[in-house]
Wavefront OBJ file of the C-alpha trace (Angstrom):
o trace
v 7.909 -24.504 -0.866
v 4.500 -22.845 -1.243
v 5.009 -20.950 2.031
v 8.475 -19.850 0.906
v 7.042 -18.510 -2.339
v 4.160 -16.802 -0.520
v 6.449 -14.993 1.933
v 9.290 -14.234 -0.501
v 10.119 -10.559 -0.985
v 8.965 -9.088 -4.289
v 9.657 -5.817 -6.057
v 6.667 -3.498 -6.546
v 6.816 -0.733 -9.144
v 5.312 2.787 -9.066
v 4.606 2.845 -5.313
v 3.207 6.146 -3.996
v 5.251 6.962 -0.910
v 4.679 10.033 1.264
v 7.388 8.978 3.712
v 9.966 8.849 0.909
v 9.240 12.433 -0.160
v 9.386 13.608 3.478
v 12.779 11.923 4.001
v 14.088 13.503 0.792
v 13.002 17.000 1.875
v 14.415 16.495 5.378
v 17.775 15.632 3.843
v 17.580 18.759 1.688
v 16.742 20.877 4.747
v 19.642 19.420 6.726
v 22.003 20.259 3.861
v 20.629 23.810 3.651
v 20.941 24.308 7.417
v 24.546 23.109 7.321
v 25.336 25.654 4.585
v 23.511 28.441 6.446
v 25.299 27.638 9.685
v 28.609 27.920 7.866
v 27.508 31.219 6.324
v 26.475 32.606 9.726
v 29.840 31.679 11.271
v 31.641 33.273 8.332
v 29.640 36.525 8.601
v 30.091 36.656 12.392
v 33.829 36.154 11.942
v 33.994 39.059 9.474
v 31.683 41.317 11.493
v 33.874 40.892 14.577
v 36.527 42.821 12.687
v 34.124 45.554 11.579
v 30.743 46.993 12.500
v 29.033 45.746 9.319
v 27.325 42.385 8.815
v 24.672 42.501 11.568
v 21.814 42.658 9.064
v 23.267 39.742 7.125
v 23.450 37.621 10.276
v 19.850 38.410 11.206
v 18.650 37.464 7.711
v 20.531 34.172 7.801
v 19.214 33.399 11.265
v 15.629 34.033 10.114
v 16.181 31.574 7.278
v 17.550 29.082 9.800
v 14.457 29.502 11.974
v 12.183 29.004 8.955
v 14.001 25.826 7.995
v 13.964 24.601 11.592
v 10.189 25.124 11.796
v 9.720 23.284 8.519
v 11.952 20.476 9.714
v 9.931 20.112 12.913
v 6.682 20.063 10.926
v 7.925 17.268 8.689
v 9.344 15.173 11.546
v 6.090 15.397 13.502
v 3.842 14.545 10.519
v 1.684 11.435 10.975
v 1.735 9.897 7.490
v -0.569 7.011 8.482
v -3.193 9.438 9.766
v -3.031 11.389 6.507
v -3.702 8.281 4.424
v -6.470 7.190 6.787
v -8.153 10.579 6.354
v -7.931 10.263 2.571
v -9.417 6.758 2.744
v -12.256 8.038 4.984
v -13.000 10.835 2.525
v -13.124 8.305 -0.307
v -15.663 6.199 1.564
v -17.840 9.226 2.370
v -17.661 10.700 -1.194
v -16.124 13.847 0.225
v -15.208 16.491 -2.381
v -11.635 16.624 -1.031
v -10.857 13.057 -2.079
v -7.157 12.516 -2.668
v -5.988 15.798 -1.185
v -3.039 15.313 1.113
v -1.739 17.792 3.674
v -0.708 20.932 1.744
v 2.137 21.485 4.250
v 3.751 18.232 3.138
v 5.598 17.528 -0.099
v 3.612 15.543 -2.697
v 4.137 11.776 -2.553
v 6.856 10.462 -4.815
v 6.615 7.346 -6.958
v 9.359 4.761 -6.659
v 10.085 1.057 -6.424
v 9.665 -0.869 -3.184
v 10.046 -4.372 -1.844
v 7.041 -6.138 -0.296
v 7.140 -9.163 1.964
v 4.258 -10.915 3.735
v 5.044 -12.400 7.165
v 3.025 -13.514 10.179
v 3.183 -11.175 13.161
v 1.202 -13.377 15.582
v 1.169 -17.125 14.901
v -2.377 -18.430 15.477
v -3.263 -21.472 17.600
v -4.944 -22.969 14.513
v -3.365 -22.344 11.085
v -5.553 -22.777 7.983
v -3.823 -22.900 4.603
v -6.003 -22.634 1.498
v -4.757 -24.129 -1.762
v -6.322 -22.288 -4.698
v -7.207 -24.900 -7.304
v -9.656 -22.970 -9.504
v -8.138 -20.933 -12.318
v -9.253 -19.338 -15.583
v -8.054 -20.916 -18.830
v -8.259 -18.402 -21.676
v -7.842 -21.121 -24.296
v -11.206 -22.677 -23.396
v -12.730 -19.517 -21.876
v -13.800 -21.103 -18.608
v -12.725 -21.960 -15.083
v -10.784 -25.170 -14.571
v -9.453 -27.053 -11.571
v -5.760 -27.784 -10.946
v -5.530 -31.511 -10.245
v -1.887 -31.656 -9.088
v -0.915 -33.254 -5.809
v 0.554 -30.738 -3.343
v 3.209 -32.150 -1.018
v 2.794 -31.304 2.665
v 4.297 -32.495 5.972
v 2.657 -33.659 9.157
v 4.818 -31.213 11.153
v 6.016 -27.831 9.961
v 8.153 -25.076 11.524
v 6.510 -21.665 11.043
v 9.403 -19.600 12.449
v 10.975 -18.755 9.035
v 7.674 -17.144 8.026
v 7.169 -14.994 11.156
v 8.118 -11.342 11.512
v 9.120 -11.430 15.185
v 11.040 -14.532 16.253
v 14.253 -15.026 18.207
v 16.949 -16.718 16.166
v 17.108 -20.428 16.893
v 13.534 -20.725 18.181
v 10.990 -22.926 16.407
v 7.211 -22.562 16.106
v 5.985 -26.109 15.513
v 2.605 -26.979 14.017
v 1.112 -30.451 13.595
v -1.331 -31.368 10.846
v -4.814 -31.685 12.317
v -7.020 -32.129 9.243
v -7.046 -32.027 5.445
v -10.081 -30.981 3.435
v -10.189 -32.497 -0.049
v -12.364 -31.465 -2.980
v -13.343 -34.256 -5.328
v -14.744 -33.151 -8.640
v -14.167 -30.396 -11.184
v -14.175 -26.611 -11.073
v -17.983 -26.412 -11.157
v -19.209 -29.304 -9.017
v -17.970 -31.930 -6.625
v -17.877 -33.189 -3.070
v -15.815 -32.311 0.007
v -14.344 -34.910 2.340
v -12.168 -34.501 5.407
v -9.159 -36.439 6.637
v -9.054 -35.982 10.421
v -6.330 -36.901 12.887
v -7.844 -39.118 15.597
v -6.764 -41.037 18.694
v -7.995 -44.640 18.544
v -7.519 -47.738 20.663
v -6.373 -49.752 17.642
v -3.455 -47.495 16.745
v -5.052 -45.669 13.840
v -4.171 -41.994 13.509
v -6.374 -40.828 10.647
v -10.027 -41.081 9.704
v -11.834 -40.194 6.472
v -15.124 -38.353 6.948
v -17.548 -38.120 4.019
v -20.990 -36.873 5.086
v -22.190 -39.532 7.562
v -19.595 -42.113 6.573
v -16.467 -42.383 8.745
v -13.670 -44.876 8.106
v -10.057 -45.250 9.187
v -7.294 -44.506 6.659
v -3.516 -44.300 6.508
v -1.117 -41.359 6.266
v -0.372 -42.407 2.703
v -4.040 -41.892 1.842
v -3.905 -38.426 3.409
v -0.775 -37.202 1.659
v -1.995 -38.459 -1.736
v -5.243 -36.470 -1.476
v -6.002 -33.415 -3.613
v -5.775 -31.094 -0.624
v -8.006 -28.017 -0.733
v -7.311 -26.838 2.828
v -4.615 -27.833 5.313
v -5.411 -27.255 8.995
v -2.517 -27.247 11.466
v -2.499 -26.814 15.231
v 0.304 -25.359 17.345
v 1.904 -27.758 19.807
l 1 2 3 4 5 6 7 8 9 10 11 12 13 14 15 16 17 18 19 20 21 22 23 24 25 26 27 28 29 30 31 32 33 34 35 36 37 38 39 40 41 42 43 44 45 46 47 48 49 50 51 52 53 54 55 56 57 58 59 60 61 62 63 64 65 66 67 68 69 70 71 72 73 74 75 76 77 78 79 80 81 82 83 84 85 86 87 88 89 90 91 92 93 94 95 96 97 98 99 100 101 102 103 104 105 106 107 108 109 110 111 112 113 114 115 116 117 118 119 120 121 122 123 124 125 126 127 128 129 130 131 132 133 134 135 136 137 138 139 140 141 142 143 144 145 146 147 148 149 150 151 152 153 154 155 156 157 158 159 160 161 162 163 164 165 166 167 168 169 170 171 172 173 174 175 176 177 178 179 180 181 182 183 184 185 186 187 188 189 190 191 192 193 194 195 196 197 198 199 200 201 202 203 204 205 206 207 208 209 210 211 212 213 214 215 216 217 218 219 220 221 222 223 224 225 226 227 228 229 230 231
């Protein structure tokens, strides 16, 4: 459930989008070029019946060429490079901070949807459970003591950006790191999957002390980090 919430799409307000303004102007240019093309055909049709209209056609064709050049400029614009240049200027305290390409329309502000997905599943997956939080009623940091449910085996495919439908990306729980204590002090222990000759699968490691434990002990722990391995 935590992974579903983490990767769920969310709406973001007041997003500055250069690509959106470019697409809007391109649509406007296409509409203008369609109207101009119709006007040119109309003038040519009339001029074929008389000697007048040549100047009108030339003027319309010049407008078409201007729009075509503008259209080419917008389609070939590298928006990512523009934002990278602005970010570089900001880091170097350049006086031109925040200035975009003057040949491009100013970025528009709109709503967008954001979704976080994995593009390359790692061989080892580390999931951090944030337990420290600020409580305004007592004006200090506290620790969330709830038990978080987790499985020994999970399928990561629903949370990946590039996956063929029907395929699974299986991960097996390798270790659990538990924090024992409060938000300001405590002790870390580790539950580690092991292979033993007596059939035990899990061991509890606390400093130099190592002892066998059960899966029930592991899943009832106050997990701070979950470490999975692909298999």
